[in-house]
C-alpha positions in Angstrom: 0.0 0.0 0.0 2.9 2.3 0.8 4.4 1.7 -2.6 1.1 2.4 -4.3 0.9 5.8 -2.6 4.5 6.7 -3.5 3.9 5.7 -7.1 0.7 7.6 -7.3 2.4 10.7 -5.8 5.3 10.4 -8.2 2.9 10.1 -11.2 0.9 13.1 -10.0 4.1 15.2 -9.6 5.2 14.2 -13.1 1.8 15.0 -14.7 1.6 18.3 -12.8 5.1 19.3 -14.0 4.2 18.3 -17.6 1.0 20.3 -17.5 2.8 23.4 -16.1 5.7 23.2 -18.5 4.0 22.2 -21.8 2.3 25.5 -22.6 5.5 27.4 -22.1 7.4 25.0 -24.4 4.7 25.4 -27.1 4.7 29.2 -26.9 8.5 29.3 -26.9 8.7 27.3 -30.1 8.6 30.3 -32.4 11.7 31.7 -30.8 13.8 28.6 -31.6 15.6 29.1 -35.0 14.1 26.0 -36.6 13.3 27.7 -39.9 10.0 26.0 -40.5 7.7 29.1 -40.4 6.3 30.7 -43.4 6.4 34.5 -42.9 3.8 35.1 -45.7 1.4 32.6 -44.0 1.8 34.5 -40.7 0.8 37.8 -42.4 -2.2 36.0 -44.0 -3.1 34.7 -40.6 -3.0 38.2 -39.1 -5.2 39.4 -41.9 -7.7 36.7 -41.0 -7.6 37.8 -37.4 -8.2 41.4 -38.6 -11.2 40.2 -40.6 -12.5 38.6 -37.5 -12.0 41.8 -35.5 -13.9 43.7 -38.3 -16.8 41.2 -38.2 -16.8 41.3 -34.4 -17.1 45.1 -34.5 -19.9 45.0 -37.0 -21.9 42.5 -34.9 -21.1 44.5 -31.6 -22.6 47.5 -33.3 -25.7 45.6 -34.5 -26.3 44.3 -30.9 -25.6 47.6 -29.2 -28.7 48.9 -27.4 -30.5 45.5 -27.4 -31.5 44.6 -23.9 -32.7 41.0 -24.1 -30.5 38.4 -22.5 -29.6 36.6 -25.7 -28.4 39.8 -27.3 -26.4 40.7 -24.3 -24.8 37.3 -24.2 -23.8 37.5 -27.8 -22.5 41.0 -27.4 -20.2 39.9 -24.6 -19.0 36.9 -26.8 -18.3 39.2 -29.7 -16.3 41.6 -27.5 -14.3 38.7 -26.2 -13.7 37.4 -29.7 -12.5 40.9 -30.9 -10.1 41.1 -27.9 -8.7 37.6 -28.6 -8.0 38.1 -32.3 -6.5 41.6 -31.7 -4.2 40.0 -29.1 -3.2 37.3 -31.5 -2.0 40.0 -33.9 0.0 41.7 -31.1 1.5 38.4 -30.1 2.5 37.5 -33.7 4.2 40.9 -34.2 6.0 41.0 -30.9 6.8 37.3 -30.3 7.6 36.4 -33.9 8.3 39.3 -36.3 10.1 41.7 -33.9 12.2 39.0 -32.3 13.2 37.2 -35.5 12.5 39.1 -38.6 13.1 42.8 -37.9 16.9 43.1 -37.4 19.0 46.1 -36.5 21.4 45.4 -39.3 18.7 45.8 -42.0 19.1 48.9 -44.1 15.5 49.9 -43.6 15.4 48.9 -39.9 13.8 52.0 -38.6 11.0 51.9 -41.3 10.4 48.2 -40.7 10.3 48.7 -36.9 7.8 51.6 -37.3 5.5 49.6 -39.6 5.5 46.6 -37.2 4.9 48.9 -34.3 1.9 50.5 -36.1 0.3 47.1 -36.3 0.6 46.7 -32.6 -0.9 50.1 -32.0 -3.8 49.5 -34.4 -4.5 46.1 -32.7 -4.5 47.8 -29.3 -6.9 50.4 -30.6 -9.1 47.7 -32.0 -9.3 46.2 -28.5 -10.3 49.6 -27.1 -12.9 50.5 -29.7 -15.9 49.3 -31.6 -15.4 51.6 -34.6 -15.1 50.2 -38.1 -12.4 52.8 -39.0 -10.2 51.2 -36.4 -10.7 47.8 -38.0 -9.9 49.2 -41.4 -6.7 50.8 -40.0 -5.7 47.5 -38.5 -6.1 45.7 -41.8 -4.2 48.4 -43.7 -1.3 48.3 -41.2 -1.0 44.6 -41.6 -1.2 44.9 -45.4 1.7 47.4 -45.2 3.9 44.5 -44.0 3.1 42.2 -46.9 5.9 43.4 -49.2 8.5 42.4 -46.6 7.1 38.8 -46.5 6.2 37.7 -50.1 4.8 34.3 -50.8 7.5 31.8 -51.8 6.5 29.4 -54.5 7.8 25.9 -54.1 
């Protein structure tokens, strides 16, 4: 019985450590120079997130002023969705592009840095607002990065 308790405790500790460490390992992956990422695909993914932000803003505005429980529930869900997708954009820029693709030795470093920073600002504003002009600005700021990350035909 004593061995069973020790084995159970050991397995519990291992599983707990695995659960705590795994998310950090998965998030850190993009900061390992493995070379498997497709920069163009990441830009396209951010554009999809921006489209989701835009749709969320449109639906938030449609639901604004409605007081029934279902509308209020959906309103909250769309706000959360907008926040989540805007944050994904911020994370992609800061954790991927700014750490790996924008480098101080690039000739146009200051311009690249500025354009990437403008995406972060636009995404932050999208989190703070429910205005379609903000969504448009977010999309345009991401599109301004596209020339840096062209699609590579295989």
